[in-house]
NUVEX-543471 format. One record per residue (C-alpha): x, y, z. Coordinates in steps of 0.25 Angstrom, whole numbers, padded with zeros to 4 digits, always signed. Example, Ala and Ser with C-alpha at 12.3 -4.5 7.8 and 13.67 -1.06 7.14 Angstrom:
REM residues 2
NODE      u      v      w
NODE  +0049  -0018  +0031
NODE  +0055  -0004  +0029
//
This chain:
REM residues 458
NODE      u      v      w
NODE  -0171  +0050  +0150
NODE  -0184  +0044  +0152
NODE  -0196  +0049  +0154
NODE  -0203  +0048  +0168
NODE  -0207  +0034  +0172
NODE  -0213  +0034  +0186
NODE  -0209  +0023  +0194
NODE  -0213  +0023  +0210
NODE  -0199  +0027  +0218
NODE  -0194  +0015  +0228
NODE  -0199  +0015  +0240
NODE  -0190  +0024  +0251
NODE  -0187  +0028  +0264
NODE  -0196  +0040  +0263
NODE  -0210  +0036  +0265
NODE  -0223  +0041  +0273
NODE  -0228  +0055  +0272
NODE  -0218  +0068  +0268
NODE  -0209  +0073  +0278
NODE  -0210  +0086  +0283
NODE  -0198  +0092  +0282
NODE  -0198  +0107  +0285
NODE  -0184  +0112  +0275
NODE  -0187  +0118  +0262
NODE  -0194  +0110  +0251
NODE  -0186  +0101  +0238
NODE  -0196  +0098  +0229
NODE  -0190  +0085  +0218
NODE  -0197  +0085  +0205
NODE  -0194  +0070  +0203
NODE  -0193  +0063  +0188
NODE  -0203  +0049  +0191
NODE  -0193  +0039  +0189
NODE  -0187  +0031  +0202
NODE  -0172  +0034  +0200
NODE  -0176  +0048  +0198
NODE  -0182  +0049  +0213
NODE  -0175  +0038  +0220
NODE  -0160  +0051  +0221
NODE  -0170  +0059  +0223
NODE  -0177  +0052  +0237
NODE  -0163  +0050  +0243
NODE  -0161  +0066  +0240
NODE  -0173  +0069  +0246
NODE  -0170  +0062  +0259
NODE  -0160  +0070  +0262
NODE  -0167  +0082  +0260
NODE  -0177  +0079  +0270
NODE  -0167  +0072  +0279
NODE  -0164  +0091  +0278
NODE  -0179  +0093  +0280
NODE  -0181  +0098  +0267
NODE  -0194  +0096  +0260
NODE  -0194  +0086  +0249
NODE  -0204  +0085  +0237
NODE  -0204  +0078  +0225
NODE  -0212  +0083  +0212
NODE  -0216  +0074  +0201
NODE  -0224  +0067  +0194
NODE  -0238  +0062  +0202
NODE  -0235  +0046  +0198
NODE  -0223  +0048  +0209
NODE  -0230  +0056  +0219
NODE  -0236  +0043  +0227
NODE  -0222  +0037  +0227
NODE  -0213  +0048  +0231
NODE  -0225  +0050  +0242
NODE  -0224  +0037  +0246
NODE  -0209  +0041  +0250
NODE  -0213  +0052  +0257
NODE  -0211  +0064  +0250
NODE  -0221  +0075  +0244
NODE  -0222  +0074  +0231
NODE  -0230  +0087  +0221
NODE  -0234  +0079  +0209
NODE  -0231  +0087  +0196
NODE  -0242  +0081  +0186
NODE  -0254  +0077  +0197
NODE  -0267  +0078  +0183
NODE  -0273  +0088  +0177
NODE  -0285  +0089  +0174
NODE  -0293  +0083  +0164
NODE  -0280  +0072  +0162
NODE  -0271  +0085  +0156
NODE  -0256  +0079  +0156
NODE  -0248  +0084  +0164
NODE  -0234  +0085  +0160
NODE  -0230  +0074  +0166
NODE  -0240  +0065  +0155
NODE  -0240  +0064  +0141
NODE  -0241  +0078  +0134
NODE  -0247  +0075  +0120
NODE  -0243  +0089  +0114
NODE  -0238  +0101  +0117
NODE  -0253  +0108  +0122
NODE  -0252  +0098  +0131
NODE  -0238  +0100  +0136
NODE  -0240  +0116  +0139
NODE  -0255  +0112  +0147
NODE  -0244  +0102  +0157
NODE  -0233  +0113  +0157
NODE  -0242  +0123  +0164
NODE  -0249  +0113  +0172
NODE  -0235  +0107  +0176
NODE  -0231  +0122  +0181
NODE  -0241  +0125  +0189
NODE  -0242  +0112  +0196
NODE  -0226  +0115  +0197
NODE  -0228  +0129  +0203
NODE  -0240  +0123  +0214
NODE  -0230  +0112  +0218
NODE  -0220  +0124  +0221
NODE  -0231  +0133  +0227
NODE  -0234  +0120  +0238
NODE  -0220  +0114  +0242
NODE  -0214  +0126  +0239
NODE  -0200  +0121  +0236
NODE  -0186  +0127  +0239
NODE  -0181  +0119  +0230
NODE  -0184  +0111  +0217
NODE  -0175  +0098  +0211
NODE  -0180  +0092  +0197
NODE  -0175  +0079  +0193
NODE  -0167  +0083  +0179
NODE  -0176  +0077  +0169
NODE  -0186  +0087  +0174
NODE  -0178  +0099  +0174
NODE  -0187  +0107  +0166
NODE  -0198  +0110  +0178
NODE  -0182  +0118  +0183
NODE  -0190  +0128  +0177
NODE  -0202  +0128  +0184
NODE  -0192  +0129  +0198
NODE  -0186  +0143  +0192
NODE  -0198  +0149  +0190
NODE  -0201  +0147  +0203
NODE  -0190  +0151  +0208
NODE  -0184  +0139  +0217
NODE  -0172  +0133  +0218
NODE  -0172  +0119  +0207
NODE  -0162  +0111  +0203
NODE  -0160  +0096  +0194
NODE  -0157  +0083  +0201
NODE  -0151  +0071  +0191
NODE  -0155  +0058  +0196
NODE  -0145  +0052  +0186
NODE  -0134  +0059  +0177
NODE  -0137  +0072  +0171
NODE  -0141  +0069  +0157
NODE  -0135  +0084  +0150
NODE  -0128  +0083  +0139
NODE  -0112  +0081  +0143
NODE  -0101  +0076  +0133
NODE  -0094  +0067  +0143
NODE  -0105  +0060  +0148
NODE  -0114  +0048  +0137
NODE  -0130  +0053  +0139
NODE  -0139  +0046  +0147
NODE  -0142  +0035  +0135
NODE  -0126  +0033  +0133
NODE  -0119  +0020  +0140
NODE  -0105  +0026  +0135
NODE  -0094  +0030  +0147
NODE  -0089  +0042  +0143
NODE  -0075  +0042  +0138
NODE  -0064  +0049  +0129
NODE  -0069  +0036  +0117
NODE  -0084  +0038  +0123
NODE  -0086  +0053  +0122
NODE  -0088  +0056  +0108
NODE  -0099  +0046  +0109
NODE  -0105  +0052  +0120
NODE  -0105  +0066  +0113
NODE  -0110  +0061  +0102
NODE  -0123  +0054  +0108
NODE  -0127  +0066  +0117
NODE  -0125  +0074  +0102
NODE  -0134  +0063  +0097
NODE  -0145  +0062  +0108
NODE  -0145  +0077  +0111
NODE  -0149  +0081  +0098
NODE  -0159  +0071  +0097
NODE  -0165  +0076  +0108
NODE  -0167  +0092  +0104
NODE  -0172  +0086  +0091
NODE  -0185  +0081  +0099
NODE  -0185  +0093  +0107
NODE  -0184  +0100  +0094
NODE  -0195  +0092  +0087
NODE  -0204  +0094  +0101
NODE  -0201  +0108  +0100
NODE  -0208  +0110  +0088
NODE  -0217  +0100  +0086
NODE  -0232  +0108  +0082
NODE  -0236  +0097  +0095
NODE  -0228  +0086  +0104
NODE  -0230  +0074  +0113
NODE  -0224  +0079  +0128
NODE  -0221  +0069  +0137
NODE  -0208  +0067  +0149
NODE  -0204  +0054  +0138
NODE  -0201  +0064  +0129
NODE  -0188  +0067  +0126
NODE  -0191  +0084  +0122
NODE  -0201  +0086  +0131
NODE  -0193  +0089  +0144
NODE  -0186  +0100  +0134
NODE  -0200  +0105  +0129
NODE  -0205  +0106  +0145
NODE  -0190  +0114  +0149
NODE  -0194  +0124  +0138
NODE  -0210  +0125  +0141
NODE  -0207  +0125  +0156
NODE  -0196  +0136  +0152
NODE  -0206  +0146  +0145
NODE  -0218  +0146  +0153
NODE  -0208  +0149  +0165
NODE  -0202  +0159  +0160
NODE  -0189  +0154  +0167
NODE  -0175  +0151  +0160
NODE  -0167  +0138  +0165
NODE  -0158  +0133  +0158
NODE  -0157  +0120  +0153
NODE  -0148  +0112  +0146
NODE  -0153  +0105  +0136
NODE  -0143  +0094  +0130
NODE  -0149  +0085  +0138
NODE  -0154  +0072  +0135
NODE  -0172  +0072  +0139
NODE  -0173  +0084  +0148
NODE  -0165  +0096  +0149
NODE  -0158  +0101  +0160
NODE  -0157  +0113  +0169
NODE  -0145  +0119  +0171
NODE  -0145  +0121  +0184
NODE  -0142  +0115  +0198
NODE  -0144  +0098  +0197
NODE  -0139  +0087  +0207
NODE  -0135  +0074  +0202
NODE  -0137  +0061  +0209
NODE  -0123  +0055  +0208
NODE  -0108  +0057  +0213
NODE  -0102  +0065  +0204
NODE  -0090  +0057  +0199
NODE  -0102  +0044  +0196
NODE  -0106  +0056  +0183
NODE  -0098  +0055  +0173
NODE  -0086  +0067  +0171
NODE  -0098  +0078  +0167
NODE  -0092  +0090  +0156
NODE  -0103  +0099  +0160
NODE  -0108  +0096  +0176
NODE  -0114  +0113  +0177
NODE  -0126  +0112  +0188
NODE  -0124  +0097  +0192
NODE  -0122  +0093  +0206
NODE  -0118  +0079  +0208
NODE  -0125  +0076  +0224
NODE  -0120  +0061  +0226
NODE  -0128  +0048  +0223
NODE  -0141  +0052  +0233
NODE  -0146  +0037  +0235
NODE  -0152  +0034  +0248
NODE  -0146  +0022  +0252
NODE  -0159  +0021  +0263
NODE  -0169  +0019  +0254
NODE  -0178  +0009  +0256
NODE  -0179  -0003  +0248
NODE  -0185  -0014  +0244
NODE  -0184  -0028  +0250
NODE  -0175  -0039  +0245
NODE  -0175  -0053  +0249
NODE  -0160  -0053  +0253
NODE  -0157  -0067  +0257
NODE  -0158  -0072  +0240
NODE  -0144  -0064  +0240
NODE  -0134  -0075  +0242
NODE  -0122  -0071  +0250
NODE  -0113  -0079  +0241
NODE  -0110  -0070  +0229
NODE  -0111  -0055  +0225
NODE  -0124  -0048  +0219
NODE  -0126  -0041  +0208
NODE  -0139  -0031  +0207
NODE  -0146  -0029  +0196
NODE  -0158  -0018  +0195
NODE  -0162  -0011  +0181
NODE  -0169  -0001  +0187
NODE  -0185  +0006  +0187
NODE  -0188  +0007  +0172
NODE  -0183  -0008  +0168
NODE  -0196  -0008  +0162
NODE  -0194  +0002  +0152
NODE  -0184  -0003  +0146
NODE  -0186  -0015  +0135
NODE  -0172  -0023  +0138
NODE  -0173  -0024  +0154
NODE  -0178  -0038  +0152
NODE  -0167  -0042  +0144
NODE  -0157  -0035  +0153
NODE  -0161  -0043  +0166
NODE  -0163  -0056  +0159
NODE  -0149  -0055  +0155
NODE  -0143  -0049  +0170
NODE  -0152  -0063  +0175
NODE  -0144  -0073  +0167
NODE  -0132  -0068  +0167
NODE  -0132  -0068  +0183
NODE  -0138  -0081  +0182
NODE  -0126  -0087  +0177
NODE  -0116  -0081  +0186
NODE  -0114  -0087  +0197
NODE  -0106  -0074  +0205
NODE  -0116  -0063  +0206
NODE  -0131  -0065  +0212
NODE  -0140  -0056  +0204
NODE  -0150  -0046  +0210
NODE  -0161  -0042  +0201
NODE  -0170  -0031  +0202
NODE  -0182  -0029  +0190
NODE  -0195  -0027  +0188
NODE  -0206  -0041  +0192
NODE  -0210  -0039  +0177
NODE  -0192  -0042  +0174
NODE  -0193  -0051  +0184
NODE  -0204  -0061  +0179
NODE  -0197  -0059  +0164
NODE  -0184  -0063  +0167
NODE  -0178  -0077  +0170
NODE  -0171  -0079  +0181
NODE  -0169  -0095  +0189
NODE  -0155  -0090  +0193
NODE  -0153  -0091  +0208
NODE  -0144  -0080  +0206
NODE  -0150  -0071  +0204
NODE  -0163  -0064  +0211
NODE  -0173  -0056  +0202
NODE  -0181  -0044  +0212
NODE  -0192  -0034  +0209
NODE  -0186  -0024  +0218
NODE  -0171  -0023  +0224
NODE  -0167  -0017  +0236
NODE  -0155  -0009  +0227
NODE  -0148  -0003  +0238
NODE  -0145  -0016  +0244
NODE  -0143  -0023  +0234
NODE  -0132  -0013  +0229
NODE  -0127  -0013  +0242
NODE  -0123  -0028  +0240
NODE  -0122  -0030  +0225
NODE  -0109  -0031  +0220
NODE  -0114  -0028  +0205
NODE  -0127  -0022  +0199
NODE  -0133  -0022  +0184
NODE  -0139  -0009  +0184
NODE  -0149  -0003  +0173
NODE  -0138  +0010  +0176
NODE  -0149  +0018  +0182
NODE  -0141  +0032  +0190
NODE  -0148  +0028  +0202
NODE  -0142  +0012  +0201
NODE  -0130  +0016  +0195
NODE  -0130  +0026  +0208
NODE  -0134  +0014  +0218
NODE  -0123  +0006  +0212
NODE  -0112  +0014  +0215
NODE  -0113  +0018  +0228
NODE  -0111  +0005  +0232
NODE  -0102  +0000  +0223
NODE  -0107  -0008  +0215
NODE  -0103  -0013  +0199
NODE  -0112  -0010  +0190
NODE  -0115  -0018  +0177
NODE  -0126  -0007  +0169
NODE  -0136  -0012  +0160
NODE  -0143  +0001  +0156
NODE  -0156  +0000  +0149
NODE  -0158  +0017  +0146
NODE  -0161  +0029  +0149
NODE  -0147  +0037  +0154
NODE  -0145  +0021  +0161
NODE  -0135  +0019  +0150
NODE  -0125  +0032  +0154
NODE  -0128  +0027  +0169
NODE  -0121  +0015  +0164
NODE  -0108  +0023  +0157
NODE  -0106  +0029  +0170
NODE  -0105  +0015  +0176
NODE  -0095  +0012  +0166
NODE  -0088  +0026  +0168
NODE  -0085  +0025  +0183
NODE  -0084  +0009  +0182
NODE  -0094  +0005  +0191
NODE  -0099  -0006  +0181
NODE  -0101  -0010  +0167
NODE  -0112  -0008  +0158
NODE  -0119  -0016  +0148
NODE  -0129  -0011  +0134
NODE  -0143  -0019  +0139
NODE  -0144  -0018  +0123
NODE  -0131  -0029  +0122
NODE  -0132  -0037  +0132
NODE  -0129  -0051  +0133
NODE  -0129  -0060  +0143
NODE  -0112  -0062  +0141
NODE  -0111  -0046  +0141
NODE  -0119  -0046  +0155
NODE  -0111  -0056  +0161
NODE  -0098  -0053  +0157
NODE  -0099  -0037  +0162
NODE  -0103  -0042  +0176
NODE  -0091  -0051  +0176
NODE  -0084  -0039  +0172
NODE  -0092  -0029  +0182
NODE  -0091  -0039  +0195
NODE  -0074  -0042  +0193
NODE  -0071  -0027  +0189
NODE  -0062  -0022  +0200
NODE  -0060  -0008  +0193
NODE  -0076  -0006  +0192
NODE  -0076  -0012  +0210
NODE  -0068  +0000  +0211
NODE  -0076  +0010  +0203
NODE  -0087  +0005  +0209
NODE  -0078  +0008  +0223
NODE  -0076  +0022  +0221
NODE  -0090  +0025  +0216
NODE  -0097  +0019  +0228
NODE  -0086  +0027  +0237
NODE  -0092  +0041  +0226
NODE  -0103  +0037  +0231
NODE  -0103  +0036  +0245
NODE  -0097  +0049  +0248
NODE  -0107  +0058  +0242
NODE  -0118  +0049  +0248
NODE  -0113  +0055  +0261
NODE  -0115  +0069  +0258
NODE  -0129  +0075  +0254
NODE  -0124  +0083  +0241
NODE  -0138  +0081  +0236
NODE  -0144  +0089  +0247
NODE  -0133  +0098  +0246
NODE  -0135  +0102  +0233
NODE  -0150  +0105  +0236
NODE  -0147  +0113  +0249
NODE  -0138  +0121  +0240
NODE  -0149  +0125  +0230
NODE  -0156  +0129  +0244
NODE  -0144  +0136  +0248
NODE  -0144  +0129  +0261
NODE  -0135  +0119  +0265
NODE  -0135  +0103  +0270
NODE  -0137  +0102  +0283
NODE  -0127  +0090  +0289
NODE  -0136  +0081  +0297
NODE  -0134  +0065  +0301
NODE  -0141  +0061  +0290
NODE  -0132  +0070  +0278
//
């Protein structure tokens, strides 16, 4: 799992001053990446439509973007006197870590006094912070913006592109055992070291933070440590997809699948629609907002451009950064390179999506019944690509072994398969059924002891 990388949220429909809702306050603590926030914006809109006051909280660099979207924001990483590091900064030794923990506890407690939340929702990567809510006796829960990360012998770990099957299950179990052993060793070395570096990018950091918060606050929240990266509290947790979209799990205690929670009405960037031809199907390619972190991104994009330049059966829209756009060699009239693309609007027209298999992207493809060709670059994308194959919604290729011939053959396979077309249609219907009901709001109101009020907006 990745450390926090701040990327400003895209413009949404909620702008201007914070709304004056008179209902209970819901505090949502967000991990500072766009992919971890976009789903929460959809939930926040639903909650505000029901008169809840929604306050986001997180690092200082996310305050301005969230306020620009019309939300109140609690800064949990405000600069300290004498430039001392906060919990979200690089902490060079244990003394700095302990000081930052004490400061964060005080900051969070001040936030609770200021906003008096009736419920707190934490990104599961910030599961350690649940101890603060528990100590304050405030109801709280976790949410997953991708798939649950704890060990499950029937589900591949996040970094493994291997769909579960009778043949693959032994390999999946071996991968879990190997990776969890490595994580446990890293944590134990950090615990025993006379001094160690602390930062969110360190795989030992969330576990040691969890233990330190429990010790200081005197709480006894149960955590699952058989998890890659951050331990997960064993409490109520939302998973933002239909249950049928997840893998079949051997253990699903405390999990509540609450549907896709896609904001289909969000504001999207302008697009030169007149450039699209009307005589051939549309293929859409986007490798997500974190492509700068992967060394092979430009090579993968160039292969996509080369393959579709040589084909006559598709018109390709490829969204990429300005740096990649300038570096790509492309002269084909059948390929359009853009820096920003209205993904939802294009998926309504597309027949094929080439995707890095970020969880939000594959949900949006599934919601529109679009066939997928996954090109996972890293993080949890390999497992998401395996999920695409598991449900028969497309195929996936290893970018380390990617050749034009393999990519071209995969495009032909996915675009011509009646089986994939049927599976996509069935999953689209499943998403539509879940999207029509406010499952996430119902989850929130169960925690509050309330009930969903049926409104015209529900």
